[in-house]
N, C-alpha and C positions, 0 to 999 in steps of 0.2 A: 557453504555455504547460504544452502537453503535456508536454515533457520533466520542469515541476518535480512535475509525478505519476509518470513512474516515478523519478526519481531520491531520491522518499519513499518509494516501493516500496522500489529497491536500498540506500536507508537502513536502512530498517528488514531486506532481509536481510543486508546485513553487521554488522546488529550482533548480529543470532542464529546468526550463524558464530562472529563475537566471543564472544558466552558459551560456544557450547559447544568452540571449538579449544580453550578454557582445561579442558576436561576432556572430550578426544575419546569416552571410553571414556563417558560419563553422557549418557543418550539419553533426551531431551528426555518430563517427563512429558504424561496428555492434556491437565491442564487449560494446560497452557502450550503448546504441539501448538491448543487449540482458542485461547488467548486471542489466536492470532498470528495464526488465520485470519481468525477477528473483525477481525482491526486491520486486517488486506491486505483481509479484505470489503469492512469502514467506509472507507479508502482506495479503492474501485475504483469504492462507492460517490459518494462526493463526488467524484470528476474526472468521473464518467461526467454529476452533475447537473451541475458547470461547462461542463466541453464541450458539455451543452445551454441552455444559459444563453447562455452566449455566443452558442454558433449562433443562436440565436430574438435573439438581440439584434444580430446583425452581418447581420440578415437584413433586404432591401430590405422596408421596408410597404409592402404595397399601393396 
């Protein structure tokens, strides 16, 4: 399942790169960078929460 989280992050990065490939001289605004950083953090947090849930469910009960 971790591959899907990585692929979501890679997909977000690809979209960002594609957006700026159209205008390579144009730098992203501070707001765009902040939104991107927030989205990446949310993906990371969601992946960590999912991994913790899966680990908890797959651990044998004492």
